[in-house]
C-alpha positions as CSV (number, residue, x, y, z in Angstrom):
1,M,1.5,-21.7,-7.9
2,Q,0.6,-25.2,-6.8
3,N,-3.0,-26.1,-7.3
4,K,-5.2,-27.4,-4.5
5,Y,-8.7,-27.0,-5.9
6,K,-11.6,-27.6,-3.6
7,N,-15.4,-27.3,-3.7
8,F,-17.5,-26.8,-0.6
9,S,-21.2,-26.2,0.0
10,S,-21.6,-25.8,3.8
11,P,-22.6,-22.9,6.2
12,F,-19.3,-23.0,8.0
13,I,-16.5,-20.5,7.8
14,H,-13.7,-21.3,5.4
15,L,-10.4,-19.9,6.6
16,V,-7.8,-19.3,3.8
17,R,-4.2,-18.6,4.3
18,G,-2.4,-17.1,1.3
19,P,-1.1,-17.1,-1.2
20,A,-4.4,-18.1,-2.7
21,E,-7.1,-17.3,-5.2
22,V,-10.6,-17.9,-4.0
23,T,-13.7,-18.0,-6.3
24,V,-17.1,-17.7,-4.7
25,V,-20.3,-18.9,-6.3
26,G,-23.3,-17.6,-4.3
27,T,-23.5,-15.4,-1.2
28,C,-20.4,-14.8,0.8
29,Q,-18.9,-12.1,3.1
30,V,-15.2,-11.5,4.1
31,L,-14.9,-9.2,7.1
32,G,-18.1,-7.4,6.4
33,K,-17.4,-7.0,2.7
34,D,-19.8,-8.6,0.2
35,V,-17.7,-10.9,-2.1
36,S,-20.7,-12.8,-3.5
37,N,-20.0,-14.4,-7.0
38,N,-16.6,-12.9,-6.9
39,K,-12.9,-13.7,-6.9
40,V,-10.7,-12.8,-4.0
41,S,-6.9,-12.8,-3.8
42,V,-5.4,-13.7,-0.4
43,A,-1.8,-12.4,0.1
44,A,1.0,-14.6,1.3
45,G,0.7,-15.1,5.1
46,K,-2.7,-13.4,5.3
47,I,-5.7,-15.3,6.7
48,L,-9.2,-14.4,5.6
49,P,-12.5,-15.8,6.8
50,F,-15.0,-16.6,4.0
51,E,-18.5,-16.7,5.5
52,I,-20.7,-18.4,2.9
53,S,-24.4,-19.3,2.9
54,S,-25.5,-22.9,3.0
55,D,-26.4,-22.9,-0.7
56,S,-23.1,-21.3,-1.9
57,K,-19.9,-22.8,-3.2
58,I,-16.2,-21.8,-2.8
59,N,-13.3,-22.9,-4.9
60,I,-9.8,-22.4,-3.4
61,E,-6.6,-22.5,-5.4
62,L,-3.6,-22.4,-3.0
63,G,-0.1,-21.3,-3.6
64,E,3.0,-23.1,-2.3
65,S,2.6,-22.2,1.4
66,G,-1.1,-21.6,1.3
67,K,-3.6,-23.4,3.5
68,S,-7.3,-23.7,3.9
69,W,-9.5,-25.3,6.6
70,I,-13.1,-25.2,7.9
71,T,-14.3,-24.0,11.3
72,D,-17.5,-22.8,12.9
73,Y,-18.8,-19.4,13.9
74,F,-18.0,-19.9,17.6
75,N,-14.2,-20.1,16.9
76,A,-13.4,-17.8,14.1
77,G,-14.9,-15.2,11.7
78,T,-16.6,-12.0,12.7
79,A,-19.1,-13.5,15.1
80,I,-16.4,-13.6,17.9
81,W,-16.3,-9.8,17.8
82,Q,-20.1,-9.0,17.8
83,D,-20.1,-7.6,21.3
84,I,-17.3,-5.2,20.4
85,I,-19.0,-4.1,17.2
86,R,-22.3,-3.5,19.0
87,K,-20.6,-1.3,21.6
88,I,-18.8,0.7,18.9
89,F,-21.8,1.5,16.9
90,V,-24.4,1.8,19.6
91,E,-22.2,4.2,21.6
92,K,-21.3,6.1,18.4
93,V,-17.7,6.4,19.3
94,R,-15.2,8.5,17.3
95,T,-11.8,6.9,18.3
96,I,-10.8,3.3,18.8
97,L,-7.4,2.0,19.9
98,I,-6.7,-1.7,19.1
99,V,-3.9,-3.4,21.0
100,G,-2.6,-6.9,21.4
101,D,0.3,-9.3,20.9
102,T,1.7,-10.2,17.5
103,D,-0.7,-12.1,15.2
104,T,-3.8,-11.7,17.4
105,G,-5.9,-10.2,14.6
106,K,-5.6,-6.5,15.1
107,S,-5.5,-5.7,11.4
108,T,-8.3,-8.1,10.7
109,L,-10.5,-6.5,13.3
110,A,-9.6,-3.0,12.0
111,T,-10.6,-4.1,8.5
112,Y,-13.9,-5.4,9.8
113,I,-14.7,-2.2,11.7
114,L,-13.9,-0.1,8.6
115,N,-16.1,-2.1,6.4
116,L,-19.1,-1.9,8.8
117,A,-18.5,1.8,9.3
118,L,-18.7,2.4,5.5
119,K,-21.9,0.2,5.4
120,N,-23.4,2.5,8.1
121,A,-22.5,5.7,6.2
122,Y,-19.5,6.7,8.4
123,R,-16.4,8.4,7.1
124,P,-13.8,6.1,8.7
125,A,-10.1,6.6,8.9
126,I,-7.2,4.4,10.1
127,I,-3.8,5.3,11.5
128,D,-1.4,2.3,11.3
129,A,1.1,2.8,14.1
130,D,3.3,-0.2,13.4
131,P,6.7,0.9,12.0
132,G,7.8,-2.7,11.3
133,Q,4.9,-4.7,9.9
134,G,2.5,-1.9,9.0
135,D,0.1,-2.1,6.1
136,L,-0.2,1.6,5.1
137,A,3.4,2.6,4.9
138,P,6.9,1.2,4.3
139,P,8.9,-0.1,7.3
140,N,10.4,2.8,9.4
141,A,7.2,4.8,8.8
142,I,3.5,4.9,9.8
143,G,0.6,5.8,7.5
144,S,-2.9,7.1,7.8
145,A,-5.8,7.3,5.4
146,V,-9.5,8.1,5.1
147,V,-11.1,4.9,3.8
148,T,-13.8,5.3,1.1
149,E,-14.3,1.7,-0.2
150,Q,-14.7,-1.7,1.6
151,I,-11.6,-3.9,1.6
152,T,-10.4,-7.4,2.5
153,D,-6.8,-6.3,3.3
154,L,-5.5,-3.1,4.8
155,R,-2.8,-3.1,2.1
156,E,-5.5,-2.2,-0.4
157,I,-5.6,1.3,1.1
158,N,-3.4,4.1,-0.3
159,A,-2.2,6.2,2.6
160,Q,-2.8,9.9,2.3
161,F,-0.3,10.9,5.1
162,F,2.9,9.5,6.4
163,E,5.1,10.0,9.5
164,F,8.7,8.8,9.5
165,I,9.9,6.9,12.6
166,G,13.4,5.8,11.5
167,N,13.3,2.3,13.0
168,T,11.3,-0.9,12.4
169,S,11.0,-1.7,16.1
170,P,9.3,0.6,18.6
171,L,11.9,-0.2,21.3
172,G,13.7,3.0,22.0
173,F,11.5,5.0,19.7
174,E,8.3,5.0,21.8
175,D,8.1,8.8,22.3
176,I,8.8,9.4,18.5
177,I,5.9,7.0,17.6
178,I,3.5,8.6,20.0
179,K,4.3,12.1,18.7
180,A,3.9,10.8,15.1
181,V,0.5,9.2,15.8
182,K,-0.7,12.5,17.3
183,N,0.6,14.4,14.2
184,A,-1.3,11.9,12.0
185,L,-4.5,12.4,13.9
186,K,-4.1,16.2,13.7
187,K,-3.8,15.9,9.9
188,I,-6.7,13.5,9.3
189,H,-9.3,14.2,12.0
190,A,-11.2,16.9,10.0
191,Y,-11.9,14.4,7.2
192,C,-13.4,11.5,9.2
193,N,-16.0,10.9,12.0
194,L,-14.5,7.5,13.1
195,C,-10.8,6.9,13.5
196,I,-9.1,3.5,14.3
197,F,-5.6,3.4,15.7
198,N,-4.0,0.1,14.8
199,T,-0.8,-0.7,16.8
200,D,2.2,-3.1,16.7
201,G,2.5,-6.3,18.6
202,Y,5.0,-5.0,21.2
203,I,2.9,-5.8,24.3
204,L,5.1,-7.9,26.6
205,N,7.3,-6.5,29.4
206,K,7.7,-2.7,28.9
207,G,5.6,-2.9,25.7
208,I,2.4,-2.8,27.7
209,D,3.5,0.4,29.5
210,Y,4.2,1.9,26.1
211,K,0.7,1.1,24.8
212,I,-0.8,2.5,28.0
213,N,1.1,5.7,27.4
214,I,-0.3,5.8,23.8
215,A,-3.8,5.4,25.3
216,K,-3.2,8.2,27.8
217,E,-2.0,10.6,25.1
218,L,-4.7,9.8,22.6
219,Q,-7.6,9.3,25.1
220,P,-9.6,7.0,22.7
221,D,-13.3,6.4,23.4
222,I,-12.8,2.7,23.3
223,I,-9.7,0.4,23.7
224,V,-10.0,-3.1,22.3
225,C,-7.5,-5.6,23.8
226,L,-7.1,-8.8,21.7
227,G,-5.5,-12.0,23.0
228,E,-4.3,-12.2,26.6
229,L,-6.7,-11.3,29.5
230,P,-3.9,-9.8,31.7
231,V,-3.4,-7.1,29.0
232,F,-7.1,-6.3,29.2
233,D,-6.9,-6.2,33.0
234,R,-4.0,-3.7,33.0
235,F,-5.7,-1.4,30.6
236,K,-8.9,-1.5,32.7
237,V,-6.9,-0.3,35.7
238,K,-4.5,2.2,34.0
239,T,-6.8,4.0,31.6
240,S,-10.0,6.0,31.7
241,S,-11.3,4.8,28.3
242,I,-13.9,2.1,27.9
243,V,-11.9,-1.1,27.6
244,L,-13.2,-4.2,25.8
245,Y,-11.8,-7.7,25.5
246,G,-11.7,-9.5,22.2
247,R,-10.6,-13.1,21.3
248,S,-7.8,-13.6,18.9
249,S,-9.1,-14.4,15.4
250,Y,-6.6,-17.1,14.5
251,K,-3.8,-18.9,16.3
252,M,-1.2,-18.9,13.6
253,K,2.1,-17.1,14.0
254,K,4.1,-15.7,11.0
255,S,7.6,-17.1,10.7
256,R,10.7,-14.8,10.8
257,N,11.2,-15.3,7.0
258,E,7.5,-14.4,6.3
259,R,8.0,-11.2,8.3
260,S,11.2,-10.4,6.5
261,E,9.6,-11.0,3.1
262,R,6.6,-8.8,4.1
263,R,8.9,-5.9,5.0
264,L,10.8,-6.2,1.8
265,T,7.6,-6.2,-0.2
266,Q,6.6,-3.0,1.5
267,Y,9.9,-1.3,0.8
268,I,9.7,-2.1,-2.9
269,R,6.1,-1.0,-3.1
270,Y,7.1,2.5,-2.1
271,I,10.4,3.0,-3.9
272,I,10.1,1.2,-7.1
273,E,8.3,2.7,-10.0
274,H,10.3,1.8,-13.1
275,D,9.0,4.7,-15.3
276,K,9.6,7.3,-12.5
277,N,12.6,6.0,-10.6
278,K,15.7,8.3,-10.9
279,I,18.7,9.5,-9.0
280,I,18.3,12.9,-7.4
281,T,21.4,14.8,-6.2
282,R,21.2,17.5,-3.5
283,E,23.8,19.8,-1.9
284,L,24.5,18.8,1.7
285,K,24.5,22.4,2.9
286,R,21.0,23.0,1.4
287,T,19.5,19.8,2.7
288,M,18.1,19.3,6.2
289,F,18.4,15.9,7.9
290,V,16.1,14.4,10.5
291,Y,17.6,11.8,12.8
292,R,15.7,10.2,15.7
293,G,13.1,13.0,15.6
294,I,15.6,15.9,15.6
295,T,16.1,18.1,12.6
296,Y,19.6,19.2,11.6
297,S,20.7,21.8,9.0
298,R,24.1,23.1,7.6
299,I,25.3,19.5,7.2
300,R,29.0,19.1,6.4
301,M,31.8,16.5,6.2
302,D,34.8,16.9,8.5
303,N,38.5,16.3,7.7
304,H,38.2,12.7,8.9
305,G,35.4,11.9,6.5
306,F,32.5,11.9,9.0
307,L,29.2,13.5,8.2
308,L,28.5,16.0,10.9
309,L,24.8,16.5,11.7
310,G,25.2,18.5,14.9
311,R,27.2,18.7,18.1
312,G,28.2,15.1,19.0
313,V,26.3,13.5,16.1
314,Q,28.4,12.1,13.3
315,L,27.9,9.4,10.7
316,K,30.2,7.5,8.4
317,P,29.3,8.0,4.8
318,K,29.6,4.3,4.1
319,K,26.9,3.7,6.7
320,L,24.5,5.8,4.6
321,G,25.0,3.7,1.4
322,G,21.8,1.8,0.7
323,M,20.0,3.4,3.6
324,F,16.2,3.7,3.3
325,V,15.1,7.3,3.9
326,G,11.9,9.4,4.0
327,L,11.8,12.6,2.0
328,G,10.0,15.6,3.4
329,L,8.8,19.0,2.3
330,Q,7.9,21.4,5.1
331,E,6.1,19.2,7.7
332,N,5.0,16.4,5.4
333,I,6.6,13.2,4.1
334,V,6.3,13.3,0.3
335,G,8.2,10.2,-0.7
336,F,10.8,7.6,0.1
337,G,14.1,6.6,-1.4
338,I,17.5,4.8,-1.1
339,I,20.8,6.8,-0.5
340,T,23.2,5.8,-3.3
341,T,26.3,8.0,-2.6
342,V,27.4,10.7,-0.2
343,S,30.4,13.0,-1.1
344,P,31.8,15.9,0.9
345,Y,29.3,18.3,-0.7
346,R,26.5,16.2,-2.1
347,I,24.1,13.4,-1.4
348,S,22.4,11.2,-4.1
349,I,19.1,9.4,-3.6
350,Q,17.3,6.9,-5.8
351,T,13.7,7.9,-5.6
352,T,10.5,8.7,-7.5
353,T,10.2,12.0,-5.7
354,S,11.8,15.2,-7.2
355,I,10.9,17.9,-4.8
356,F,12.0,17.7,-1.1
357,N,14.1,19.6,1.4
358,K,14.4,17.1,4.2
359,V,16.0,13.6,4.4
360,Y,14.7,11.4,7.2
361,L,17.4,8.9,8.2
362,S,16.6,5.3,9.3
363,N,18.4,2.3,10.7
364,S,17.5,0.1,7.7
365,G,19.0,-0.4,4.2
366,I,18.1,-2.3,1.1
367,S,20.6,-4.2,-1.0
368,K,21.5,-3.1,-4.5
369,Y,19.1,-5.4,-6.3
370,N,16.3,-4.9,-3.7
371,T,16.6,-8.5,-2.5
372,L,17.7,-8.1,1.1
373,E,17.0,-5.8,4.0
374,F,19.9,-5.0,6.3
375,R,20.6,-2.8,9.4
376,T,22.8,0.2,8.8
């Protein structure tokens, strides 16, 4: 880590883009969480607003691609969302849908709402419906959780429930994602009194119609549109919920490499535990497969070496090698893994999960040494 050590003592907002380590001396908040006299780690590519009092100091140690700059309350930080926050807590809403283009601050706003909800004695939950760049689940899946402690990053949350999508892009999987989000809400709604739906950044062209369909299915109390005003206008016309407009928190896009590295980190987080990782072998005929939302049983391999899932659905065993999969038991996702080999009678999976009876297939794979994501 390269050092870029700074001392400040001003009432302005200090924006820090990770990787970075930030030490605060005095009073400071990050997205509604009190970090006074504390040390905060900022993940690579993540931007956090440090709102310090005039008599406080902040020391910033930046990593190689880290950055820090100073701005005011009118252009960044939580003040730009105060009208949204006031509406949420005055109206005592139960469900909030956040939509917007890529890198408009959806996860940042979700974090802020969660922290304030906890401060106001709510039992908040979040459903992260982004199968590509989500924070609560590996790529190809979405996660949900009841949140019990304040956070600065959604990745601090350990998801309690998962739904497997099978693709990192919502394109072509819109109906599968909508069904998965509804399943997630069904599982978690009894444990919370405020639920946030955080969505992916697919908002242009047909993406906005997809998000409007999500809103119509979920019927949230409030929809928050971040970024472009035309998106806000479409939701005002097409949905019956209260629709609020919010400014983007920061105008900084992640690069393609940063997004790829972020996905790889999430894969590894959910499949690598060195003391528990092992190869589990299952008989094909005793294992159910789920592919594009459809469950298949009595799997077999034909005389030409193709894996037959059902009528008209066949896969090459070589295509399965290295594939990232979800592992299910009854109606729940209980783990994740990587397919290592497929024979005419058996399938072997590298995983930390021992008990499962369903294998959820995806369109993604991980290289042998977990250094590269590829499409299967």
